[in-house]
C-alpha positions in Angstrom: -27.3 0.0 -13.6 -23.5 0.2 -13.2 -21.8 -3.2 -12.8 -19.8 -2.7 -9.6 -17.7 -5.8 -10.2 -18.1 -6.6 -6.5 -17.9 -10.3 -7.0 -14.7 -10.0 -9.0 -13.2 -7.7 -6.3 -14.3 -10.1 -3.6 -12.5 -13.0 -5.3 -9.3 -10.9 -5.4 -9.7 -9.9 -1.7 -10.3 -13.5 -0.7 -7.2 -14.6 -2.6 -5.0 -12.0 -1.0 -6.4 -12.5 2.4 -5.8 -16.3 2.2 -2.2 -15.8 0.9 -1.2 -13.1 3.4 -3.2 -14.1 6.5 -4.7 -10.6 6.8 -8.4 -10.7 7.7 -10.7 -9.7 4.8 -11.8 -6.1 4.9 -15.4 -5.1 4.1 -15.7 -4.1 0.4 -17.3 -0.8 -0.6 -17.3 0.4 -4.3 -17.1 4.1 -4.8 -20.2 5.0 -6.7 -20.5 8.8 -6.2 -20.9 10.7 -9.4 -17.5 12.5 -9.1 -15.6 9.2 -8.8 -17.6 7.4 -11.5 -17.2 10.3 -14.1 -13.5 10.6 -14.0 -10.5 8.5 -15.0 -9.7 6.0 -12.2 -6.4 7.4 -11.1 -6.4 5.2 -8.0 -7.6 1.7 -7.5 -8.5 1.5 -3.9 -8.0 2.9 -0.4 -8.3 1.3 3.0 -10.3 3.2 5.5 -11.5 2.6 9.0 -15.0 3.4 10.2 -15.6 2.8 13.9 -12.9 0.2 14.0 -14.1 -1.7 10.9 -11.6 -1.9 8.0 -13.2 -1.0 4.7 -11.5 -1.4 1.3 -13.0 1.1 -1.1 -12.4 0.7 -4.8 -13.4 2.4 -8.0 -15.3 -0.1 -10.2 -13.8 1.6 -13.3 -10.4 0.0 -12.5 -11.7 -3.1 -14.2 -11.7 -1.1 -17.4 -8.1 0.1 -17.1 -6.1 -2.6 -15.3 -5.6 -6.3 -15.7 -6.4 -8.7 -12.9 -2.7 -9.0 -12.1 -2.4 -5.2 -11.8 -5.6 -5.0 -9.6 -4.2 -7.7 -7.4 -1.0 -5.7 -7.0 -2.9 -2.6 -6.0 -5.1 -4.5 -3.6 -2.1 -6.3 -2.0 -0.6 -2.8 -1.6 -3.7 -1.7 0.4 -3.4 -4.9 2.4 0.1 -3.8 3.2 -1.3 -0.6 4.7 -3.7 -2.7 6.8 -0.9 -5.0 8.0 1.2 -2.0 8.9 -1.5 -0.3 10.9 -1.5 2.7 8.6 -5.2 3.0 8.7 -5.3 3.6 12.4 -2.7 6.4 12.1 -3.6 10.0 11.6 -2.1 10.6 8.2 -2.9 14.3 8.4 -0.4 14.6 11.3 2.2 12.3 9.9 5.3 13.9 8.3 5.6 13.6 4.6 8.6 11.4 5.0 6.6 9.1 7.2 3.8 9.0 4.6 6.2 8.1 1.9 7.8 5.4 4.0 4.3 4.0 4.6 3.8 3.8 0.9 7.1 2.0 0.4 6.3 -0.5 3.1 2.9 -1.2 1.5 4.7 -1.8 -1.8 7.2 -4.1 -0.1 4.3 -6.1 1.5 2.8 -6.6 -2.0 6.1 -7.7 -3.4 6.8 -10.1 -0.5 3.5 -11.9 -1.1 4.1 -12.2 -4.9 2.1 -9.2 -6.1 5.0 -6.8 -6.8 5.0 -7.2 -10.5 1.3 -6.4 -10.7 1.7 -3.3 -8.5 4.7 -2.2 -10.7 2.6 -2.8 -13.9 -0.3 -0.8 -12.5 2.0 2.1 -11.5 3.7 2.0 -15.0 0.3 2.0 -16.8 -0.8 5.1 -14.9 2.5 6.9 -15.3 2.6 6.5 -19.0 -1.1 7.1 -19.5 -0.7 10.4 -17.7 2.2 11.4 -20.1 5.0 10.7 -17.6 3.5 12.7 -14.8 4.2 11.4 -11.3 1.3 9.7 -9.5 2.1 11.2 -6.2 -0.7 13.1 -4.6 0.1 16.8 -3.9 -0.7 18.1 -0.4 -2.4 21.3 -1.3 -1.7 22.9 2.0 2.1 22.4 1.9 2.8 21.8 -1.8 4.8 18.7 -1.0 4.4 15.1 -2.1 3.1 12.4 0.1 4.0 9.5 -2.2 7.5 8.5 -3.3 8.4 9.1 -7.0 6.6 6.6 -9.2 9.6 5.4 -11.2 11.5 4.7 -7.9 8.6 2.6 -6.7 8.5 0.7 -9.9 12.2 0.0 -9.8 12.0 -1.3 -6.2 9.0 -3.5 -7.0 10.9 -5.0 -9.9 14.2 -5.5 -8.2 15.2 -9.1 -7.2 
């Protein structure tokens, strides 16, 4: 049986919810074989199902990231919730709008004291992947929908 770390993740979500005033989303670990058999290159994603906000996460992030880094990633996802990004049709958003949404989510994490954790998580992934950018490629258009990783780290670490 896989330890889904749901109690640990719930503690993190409870902490961030209390600190930010954002209602707690429902937690859902990704447990499909494809996700569980690959490197966790992402920590979590906020999704909506019938109006319910669900925070999905890969339990393997607990093997790769520290608690501080996980808090940074989850606070970033809370930023998407706060900004209403989950209700937006990302498929129809311009790439610039998608990149700006990522930067706003980073700024939210930073504003609430989780910027250093988000920056550390981004740095860990960047160097683990040999300096490759973390941005996700849009296969249809061949453009990036996330801002450059090192720029995000710099903004998160700035005073």
